[in-house]
C-alpha positions, 0 to 999 in steps of 0.5 A: 073313278072310271065308270069300268073301275066303279064295276069292278069295284061293285063286283069285288064288294059282291064277292067278298061280303059273302066270303067274309060271311062264310068263313065266320064259323060256330064256335063252342061256348067258352069256359068262363071262371063261373063255369071253372069254378062250377066244375072244379067244386062238383068235382072235389064234392062228389070225389070226396065221397069216394069211401062213404058211397063210390056209386053217388060219386060216380054219379057226381062225376058223370054230370061234372063231365057233362059240364066240362064238355059243354063248355070246353074246360080241359083241365077241369074234364082231364081231373073229373076223368083222373078221379073216375078212373080212382073211384074204378080202382076203389071198386075193384074195376082196374081195367075200367080204371085204365081206360079212364086214366088214358082219357085224362092222359093226352089232356093233360100232355096236351096242358103240360101238366107236369104234376098230373102227368106224372100222378096219372102215370102212378094211378095207370101203375096201380090199374097194370099192378092190380092186371100182373103186369108187373113190368110195364107198372115197374115203368111207369112208377120209375118214371113217376117217382123221378118227377116226384123226386124234381117237384120235392113232393115228399107225399107222393115219393112215399106212395111211389116207393112202398108201390115199387116195394110191395113189386118186390114182395109180388116176386118174392124178393122179399129183402128188397121189399121190407127196405122199400117199407121200412124206408117209406114208414120212416119218411111218413113218420118224419113229414107226418102223412098218415097215409103213407104211414097206414099203408107202410104197415099194412103192407109190413103185414103182408110180407111177414104173413108171406114169411109164415111170421104170424106174430110180427104180421099180426102186430103191424096189421093192428097198428095199421088198423088203430092209425086207420080207426083214429083217421076214420077210414073205413076202407083202410081199417076193412082191409086190414080187419080182413087180413086179420081174419084170415090170419087167425084162420090160418092159425087155427083160430076160428073166434077170433078169425070170425069176429075180424072178420064181421067186422071189416064187413061192417066197415067195408059196406059203409064205404061201399068195398063190395070187393072186401065185402065178399072176401070177409062173408066168404072167410065167414062161411069157410070157417063156419063150415070148417067147425060145422057150423052149416047153420050160419054157413048157409045165412052168411051164404044167404048175404054173399049172393045179397053182395052179389046182386047189389054189385050187380045192380051198382053196375047196372047203375053205372050203364045208366050214367054211361048212356045219360052221358050218351044222349047228352053226346047226342044233344050236342050232336043236334045242335051241331047239325042245327047249325048246320042247317043255319050256315046253308040258310046263310049260303043260300041268302048269299047266292040270292045276293049273288044272282042279283048283282049278276043279273044287275051286272048282266045289265051293264054286259060283265056276264062273263065275269060273273059267270066265272064269279058265281061259278067259284062259290058254287063249287065252295058251296058245294066241297063244303056242303059235302065235308059237313054231310061226311061228318054228319055220317062219320057220327052217325057211324059211332052212333051205331056203332055205341048202340050195338055195344049198349045192347051187347051189354045189355044181353051180358046183363041179362045172361047174367040173371038168369044165371043168379036166378038159376043158382037161385032156384038151386039153393031153395029147392035142392038145397032146403029140402033135405034140411026140410027133411031132416027138422022132420024126421027128428021131430018124429025121433025127438017125439017117440013116434018112430020104433027103434028099428025104424031108428036107425034106417031113418038116421041113415037117410040122415046121413046120405042125405047130409053127405048129398047136400054137402056135396052140393054146397060145395060145388055151389060155394067152389063155383061162386067163388070161381065167379067172383074171384076170376082168377086161379088158385095155385097150383100144387103136387097132387097123388091121383091114386091117394086123392080117389082113395079120400073120395073112396073112403068118404064115399064109403058109407052109399057104397056099402049101402048099394053093395058097389065093388069101388076099383081104384087102379089109377096108377100110385107113381103118377103125381101131377101140377094141378089145381088141387080143389078144382080136381077134388070136386070133379073127380067128387062129382063123378064118383058120386054120379057113378054110385047114384047110377049104378044097381046094387051090386054093381062096379066102380072103376077107375083108371089112368093112362098118359099120352107122352105124345100130347102131353095129356093124361086121361081120368076115367070113371066106369061104371055098370049103371043104368047108362045114359040116353043120347038126348041126356048125353047132349044135355049134358055137352050143351051144358043145359041144367036138368034134374035126375034120380038114382037108380034108389031114388037119389036126389040129384040137382043136376048141377054137377056135371054142369059145373066138372064141365064147366071147370075142365074147360078153362083148366084147358081140357075136356069131359068125353061120356061113353054110354048106352042104356042099361050097359052102362057110362064112361066119364073121361076126364082130358088134360093138359099133363104136367108132372110134379 
């Protein structure tokens, strides 16, 4: 080998060795058999507690998710997302469940796991169905049904057939729904598939209840309840008990309805099913109120507030768990930055070696060749360093975005806490004070310490307090119902004239007491499609406020007007009362809560107008206030007109 060849060989060695060193990347750790077994066992153990303690289930799944991400165990991570989504479904968070299923589905597709692709699509259909997206849900059900039929998975075929029939029920296709439920029931019995049999009986109960065949509905619910109790499925039992309570309330059997509602509440508490607990508590409040047992209704109202507090606490725990996952991601990011620094250090060492080699080659007169090689190497390192800096910047932007989302979530939680504090203040003061006054007056009357002529006046005062307290309680319950359910009631045909007439009869005592003339000038021919309870609550509050702030021998006038061009209806409550200042009107428009006192020292919570404006706004309308101090007030309710 000539000296020139030796020189070029040395040059090639000096160039190639650093290049091979530079190409060696730091790979993430691969999952070992022990890691796979540990993650699978954590997933299964956490999910097994779903019906007993959903919060504990999510905590366990978050820990398993972090471990699966660290060791890049894709199947374990996808199954973890699937279990998280099913747990969110169990808790009633269908939107969060759908988002989690969307994270699992691409991983299963990458792994070509046909069974879990179909199973995840089935679960996504469940969430879409709960959100009212029936066409999209039906499409996913049909795709999953085809795959499970090919795989000959009888249990999943039964589940999907039940779900498809349930959509037919939601669309009021009763015959199709009945055929689907009966087919699923027979297949479940033949396959000894208990879950399918229980669900079929439950859905058949819903069908018969919708058909108003209450005896057949009760028979199906009882059969499903019996099977759930055999399997110790508290969640399934609670659903059946709740439906039996609702059914017996419809049949005007309050005692049986309350017993079933209490059983549903108890089983739901064991299964951490707070949504069922809320519905059971609401049912008992409704039954007790209907039967005039205000004390027990108030007790269950307290239980309902506790459930809401518990649910908010659970949601905070879930948020904290998400923050813990984000912290783990920050640790991974820090490790990546450390690896980048090590790579830069290695690059510097390699650069030093090249520099020394270049110096030696300069001595032997190959300066030009080594300068060219050194230039190429520096360009390569600079480009790679630039790419890594871009990656670090992208990660920083993602972290900033996550921090902003967490801050927004904290703001929403603080607003919820303020609303709860306001609600508890109203309950503790404006509801408790009339009850304490009532107890004191009754004690004086019972002990004979009040003259007969004073007794009549005190009893009339108690009746007035009772009407005001009942009105406030109705407002609170209707507001709480809207906060819990987040959905509109069914719209029905309502005659505005007769609705106002019934409210006039309801307020007859305070009207007579203050000698107020009440004029119902609403067009008797107007019938509209509207949420009946919503319009009743709004009109009752406006009439009650008009009475409260009108002096004796005053007048209250209700009138209506239809605007055919804009398709709006205007309902106006006008009084000859004391009027309102501009500051008071500004507070109402800003939805600020403040106490008020009527012309006869009637107590007011300030909650009624706030509720009215909230209800009207949610239904696409607005409340217009026109008033001057000493000249009376006019409250005009404007909302879209849908003629019945």
